[in-house]
N, C-alpha and C positions, 0 to 999 in steps of 0.2 A: 189402636191408633197407629197409623203408618209412620215411618221415619220422617217423611216429608211433612206430615201434619204436625209431628212433635217439633220439628225445626221451625215451622211456621209459628206455632204457639209460643215457643221459647224466644224467638226473635221479636215478636210483637210485645210480649210481656217485659223482656229485658230492655228494649228500646223505650218503652213507655216509662219505666222506672228511671232510666238514664235521663230522659227528657225532663222528668220531674225534678231531678237534681239540678239540671241545667237551669230550669226556670226558677228554682229556688235561689240559685246564685245570682241569676240575672236580676231579680227584683230585691236583692238584699239591701240596696241603697234606700229602699222605701222605709226601712227601719233605722239603719245607720244614719241616713241623711238627717233625721230629726235631731239627733244628738250633734252631728256635725254642724247643723245650722245654728244651734244654740252656742256651740263652742266657738265658731268663727263669726257669729253675729251677721248671718247672711239675710239679705232681703228676699222677698218672694221670687223674684226673677232669678237671682243667683241660686236659690234653693231649687227651683224648677230645672235650671240648667244642670245642676249636679245630678238630679234624678234622671235626666234624659241622656246623660253621657253614655251609660251602658246601653240604653235603648237605641241610640243612633248607630253604635257599632253593630248591635244585633240586627238592626234593620238593613244596613248597607252590606252586611256579610251574607245575607240570605240568598241574594241572587247568584253570586259566585259560588256559594256553598251548594245550591241546587244544581247549577251547571256541572260542577265538579263531581257531585254525587251521581248525576246521570252518566258521566263518563267513567269514573273510577269506582262507583258504588257508594251508597250512603253510609254503609257500616264503617268504612275506613275514614271517611271525611268526618263523621260525627265523633268518632273516637279521638282523632287528632285535635279537634276543637276542644273537646272536654279536657284533654291532657294539658293544653295551653292554659285554659282557665283555671284548672286545679292548681297548677304551679304558681300562676300569678296571685291567687288568693293567699298563698303561703307567705308572700312578701308584703301583704297589705299593711301590717303594723308599721312599716317604714314611712308611711304617708304622715305628713305633719302639716302641710299647707293646702289651701284650696286647689291650687294647681296640681298637686300630688293626687288629691282625691279624684279630680277630673280625669287624670291620666289612668289611674287604676280603674275607674269606671269605664273608660273606653276599652281597656283590655278585657275586663270581665264581661263586657257586652258581647264578646264572641259566643258566650253561652246561648244567647238568643238566636244566633245563626244556625244552631244545630237543628232547628225545627225543619228547615228546608231539606237538609240531608236526611233526617229521620223520616219525614213524610214520603220522600222518594223511595227510601229503603222499604218502608212498610207497604207502600202501594205496589211495589214490585213483587211482594210475596203473596198478594191476594187477588182473587178473581173479580170481575166487574161487579157482580151481584153483591159483594161484600165490601166494596171499596169504602162506602160511607161509614160503615160500622168499624172497619179496621182503622181508618184514619181518625175516627172519632175517638176510639180507644187510646190511640197514640196521643191525640191532642189533649186527652184528660190529664196528661203530664203538666198541664197548666196548673194543676193542683199544687205544684211546687211553690206558687205564689202564696197559697194558703198555708203551706208548711212554714214558709218564712214568717208570715204574720203571726203564726201560732208559736213557733219555736224561738225565733230570733229575740223577741222582747225578754223572754224568760232566761235565754242564754246570756244576754247582756247583763241582766241582774246578777246572775250566778257567776259568770266568768269575766265579765267586763267587755266593753265594746271592741277592744283591740284583739281579743282572743277569738271572737266569733268568726271572723273571716278564716282563721287558721282551721277551725273545726269544719267550716264549709269546704275549704280546700281539700282537706283530708277525705271528706265524704265524696267530693267530686272525683278524686282520683280512684277511690275504691269503686264508685259507680261506673267509671270509665272502663276499668279492667274487667269488672264483672260483666258488663255489656259485651265486651270483646270475647270473653270466654263462653258466655251462654248463647250468643246469637250465632247465626250462620250466614254466610254470604248469600245474597238473594240469587234466584235462579239465573237472572240475566248476566250476573257478573261472576258466577261460580266457575265457569270454564274459561273465562278470559278476564284478566285483571283490568282491561281497559276496553271500552266500546268506542270504536273510531267512528265518529260522525262529525261532519264539517260544522264548525261553530256557527256559520250563518244558517245552517239547517236547524240547529239546536235553538237558535234565537228567533227563527222566522215567525212563530206565533205571536211574539211580542209586538209585532207590527199591527196586530189586529186590535180594533177598539174595544172588543168584548173583553180582552184580558184586562184592560185598564178599568173597565166598568166593574169587573169582579174585584179588582184591587180597591176600588172606592168602597164597595160593600164591606170588604175586610178592614178598610181603614176605620170604619165605624165599629164593627162588632169585635175586632181584636184590638185595634188602636185605642178605642174607647175603654175597653176592659183593661188594657195594660195601663193606661193613663190614670184611670180611677183606682186601680190597685196600688199605685205608687202615691196617689194624691190623698186618698181617703183617710189614712192614719192621722195626718196633720190636720185634715179638715175636721175630723171628730174632736181632736184636741182643742182647736181654736174656736170652732163654731158651737160645740156643745160642752166644752170644758172637761172632757174626759181625760184620764191619764193615758199615757202611751200604751200601757198594757191592755186596758179596756178598749181603747180605740182600735188596737190591732185585732182583738177578738171580734169587735163589731165588724171590721172589714172582712173577716172570715165569712160572714153571712152573705157577702157578695162574691168573693173569690171562689169559695168551695163549690157552690151550686154551679157557677159558670164553668168550672173545670170538670166536675163529675158528670154533669148531664151531657157533655159533649159526645160521649159514646152513644147515649140514647138519641141525641140529635142526629148523629150519623145514620142510625137505624131508621129513624123517621124519614130522613132524606132518601134512603135507599127505597123505602116502600111507598112514600107519599109524594115524592118528587122534591128535589132540592129547591126549586123556584117557589113552590107553594110554602114550604117551611120558612124560606127567607122572607117572603112577604108578611107572614104572620108575625115573625120576629120583629120586623120593623114597626108594625102597628102597636104591639105591646110596649116596645121601648119608647115610642113616641108618647103614649099616654103617661107612662112613668116619668119621663123627662119633663113633661108639662108641669107636673106637681113638684118635682124636685128642684126645678129652676126658680120656683117662686120664693123670693127672699122674705125674711121677716118684715112685716109691714104694719105700721100703725095708721089707721084711717079715722078721720074725724068727719062725722056727718052733722051738718048744721040743721038742727030741727027748728020747729016754730018757737018753742019755749026754751030748749036747752040743746047742748051739743052732745052727740053720742060718739064715744071713741071705741074703736074696735082694734084689737091686737091680733094679727094673724101670723101664725108661725107653724112650721111643721115639727111636731114633737119627735124626739129621737127614735121612738118605737115605730112610728109611721114612716119616717125617713129610711130606716133600716129595712122595713118591710118592703117598701118600693124598690130599694136597691137589690133585695133578694129576688124579687120578681124579674127585674131587669137582668140580673145575673144569670138566671135560668134561661131567659130568652137569648142573651148573648152567647151562652153555651151552645144552644141549638143553632144559632146563626153561624158560629165559627165552623161548625161541622158541615152545614149545608153549603157554604161557599166552596169548600174543597171538594165536595161531591159534584158541585157544578163544574168545577175545573176538570175533574176526571171525565165527566160526560162529554166535554168538548175537546179535551186534549189528553187522551189516555197515554199517548206516546211521548208526551213532553211535560211530564209531571215535575221534573227537576227544574227546567227553565221557567215554566209558567207558574208552578207552585212557589218557586223561589221569588219570582217577580211580585206575585200577589202577596206573599209573606213579607217582602220588603216594604211594600206600600202599607201593609197593616201595621208593621212595627214602626214605620215612619209616622204613622198616625199617633202612636204612643208618644213619640218624640215631639211632634208638632203640637199635639193637644196639651201636653204637659207645659210646654213653653207658653202657649196661649192661656192656660189656666193661671199661670203665675202673672203674666202681663195683665190679664183681665182683673185679677185681684188688685194689682198695683194701681191700675188706671181707674177702676170703678169703685173699689172699696167694698164691693158686694161679694160675699164669700160664695154664694150660689151661682155666680156668673159662669162657672165651669159647666154647669148643667144646661145653661142657656146656649152655650156654644155647641154642646153635643146635640141639642135639639135642632139647631140650625144645620149641622152636618147631616143629621139623619133626614131632615126634610129634603135636602138636596139629593141624598141617595134615593129616597122614595120617588121623587119626581123623575129622576134619571131612569130608574127601574121601570116605572110606569110607561114612559115613552119608548124604552127599549122593547118592552113586551109588545106594545101596540105596533111598533115598527116590524118586529119579527112576525107577528100575525099577519100584517099586510103583505110582507114578502111571501109568506107561505100561501096565502090566497092567490097572489099574483102568479106564483110558480104553478099552482094547481090549474089556474085558468089558462095559462100558456100550454100546459101539458094536455089539457082537454080541448085545445084550439078554440077556446071560448072567445079569445080576442082577435082571432083571425077574421079577415073579411071574406 
């Protein structure tokens, strides 16, 4: 193994572990929020707002994080973000009111912005043929959400909810300095601390409609994943009557496969085409959401001599199985979207990747709020899946017409090149 290959492997592995620590902290409110809701007697909308506070910051910080990573290097930007979050977590026990918890959530949300810096850093280390695989491996740091669902409930029982953020803060700081020591500056920033490129040139691709279309795809595959990761523990508690620990373990069957298969999804995108994988992901999710969105129903059929009553509901094992399948599909989808980005914008991974990541994380913010509002307005607990079904249908319609439009332009360009249209 050459020195360059060793540095490449260490940089990829250490950044993946660091991102897992960031994602674990970013989703910590999915567990703490349930206790805060009971403590402060919050309604669904207030609870959803509490969950989305860190998501909003993580979303809004992704674009500037990606731009700064393109200029100064993703390694430096990611480290400083982790440092801020780790220190903030150590002061979490000072929070006592709803406003305090919201403010802490906003600061902790910077952990979500590390994705844009990290993906820029990883992309700069790998050749085109391995971009999907490398970014998929890094994206597997999403497993941090599963770590939180697994560890946080037991830690709360053992140490109390006030001490858990202290543990997370200490782990975050250790992960930050370990990442700094084990990783190496990417080749583009090794010989110069800053790459001078005009800001308007860096942001130029953001004026293309294609970037925002990719953002919409990521709005579903990542935003939907993030929103469900935070929403499912309380859904299991209220809809199926599970205790918080069991609900968190059940949520793992969604979050773990969605994170771990991301690397495999990147490999598939490299070898079978990102667009093909994306389309298959959408169809699988559409079928799953159709059944997940169906609420418990009692139907009365008026017969000739008597009435026949039917009770229709999704048992917890089938519900969890459908979520598992959808989690696997979303993991593939998250990887394929970023492979698509590299195919079109290899020199602007920071800005374009940051913008798409911002839209995806905003999806988690918006969808969580809509989940809470839908529950308050309709009183139907499965309405969240109906919302996701509608979002996905819009993505599929847009992708279908975009593909047809692209094929038409290719045929037109070929016809012009062959002078087929000339008189």
